N, C-alpha and C positions, 0 to 999 in steps of 0.2 A: 209508901212514900215515894219510892223510885219511879213507879209507874206515873204517879201524879206530876213529878218533876219533869218527866219525859214528855208528858201531855202538854205541859205549859210551854216547854221548849219548842216543841213542834208547832203549836199555835202561834207563838211569837214569830218563829221563823216563816211560817205561811203568810202571816200579816206583813212582814217585811219584804217578802218577795212579791206579794200582790201590789204593794205600795211601789215597788220598783217597776213592776210591768206596767202599771197605770200611769206611772210618773206623778201620782196624786195621792198624798197620804190621806186627805179628807175622804176621797172616794173609797179607798181601801178600808178605812176605819168603819165607814157607813156600811159597806158590804159584809164586813166581818162582826159588826155589831160592837165595836170597840170606841170608846171616846178617844179623841185626839189627845187629851191630857194623859190617858193611860198609855197611848202609843209612845209618848216621849218620856215615860218613866223608865 
């Protein structure tokens, strides 16, 4: 369970960092294969 939690946290952190780098949430979500709705949850 801890491994799964760490994986989810790292994935979210990576997505947030990418969105910041690109200054574009939509592009970051598209690259990472995540919906914008999920991003804002």
